[in-house]
N, C-alpha and C positions, 0 to 999 in steps of 0.2 A: 326504328322505333320512334314513336311519337312522344315528345316530351314537352311539357308546358312549364315555363318558369313564370310564376305568379308575379314576381317583381318586374320582369320584362313586360308583361301585359299591363301592369299598372303604369309603368313608365311610358309605354306606347299610348296608352289611353290619355295620359296627361299631355303628351305631345300633340295628339290629335285635338284635344280640347283647346290648346294654345293656338293651333293652326286655325281652328274654327273662329276663335275670338279675334284673331288677327284679320281673317277674311271678313268677318262681320264689321270690323272697324273700317276696312277698305271700302266695303259696300256702302257704309254710311257716308264716307267721304265723297264717293262718286255721286250718291244721291244728293248730298249737300251741294256739290258742284253743279249738278244738273239744275237744281232748284235756283241756284244763284244766277246761272246764265240763260235760263229758259226764256226770259223776257227780251233777250237780245236776238233780233231776227237774223243776224249774220251767222249765228252759231247753230242754226238748225241741223246742219250736217254733223257737227261736232256732238250735239245732244243726241242725235240718232245713233252715232257711233258709241257714245258713252252708255247709252241704254242697252245696246247689244252686248257690250263688255260686261255690264252689270248683270245681264241675264246669264252670261257665261259664268260669272262669279257666283251667282245664286245656284247654278247647276253644280258647280264644284263644291260649294258649301254643303249642298244636300248629299253629295257623294261622301264627303267627309263625315257628315252626321250619320249616314248609313254605316260607314266603316266603324265609327265609334260605337254605335249601337251593337253591331255584330261582335266587336271585340269585347265589349262588356258582357254580352251574352255568353261568349266562350269562357270568359273568366268566371262568371257565376256558375256555369255548368261544370267546369273543371273543379272549382272549389266544392261544389255539392258532391261530385264524385269522390273527391278526397275524403270529405266528411262521411259519406256512405261507407267507403272502404274502412276507414278508421272505426266507425261505429260497428261494422260487421266484425272486424277484428276483435274489438272489445267484447262483443257478444260471444264470439267463439271462445275467447279466452275465459270468459265467465262460465260458459257452459262446460268447457273442459275441466275447469277447476272443480265444479260441483259433481262431475261424473265420477263414477267409481274408478279406481286405479287398476282395472282389469288389464291383463297383458293380452295384447292382440298379436297373433302370429301371422306373418305375411309370407310364409314359405311358399304357399300355393301361388301367390302373386309373383314372387321372384321366379318361379319355375316357368310361368306363362310368359314372362318377359325376358326370355333368354337372349334376345337381340339387343337388350339395353344393359348398360352397366349400372348396377345398383350398389350403392355404397352402404 
């Protein structure tokens, strides 16, 4: 059975946001480092290597952002489903409350469902 725990989704979302912020900080540090040493000719290979790492970091950041977006969509959809179920239950309860209190006999249903245990 599929179960969603809203608090766990919220916690995971916050953790992903922290990871993204941390990665953004690291990317900014690398950018600052590149801009600081780009005028030094002996560091061309280092700058090239740092730029490749920064591209990798940007790719990972985008993946984290995609995961966060998907997680938030799941959370919104699940919460909407819960609201729909609750609203439907409230509607059914209200309709049943206003219906007449006629007795409904289900003997014919019980006979047709002989293979099932009906309490």
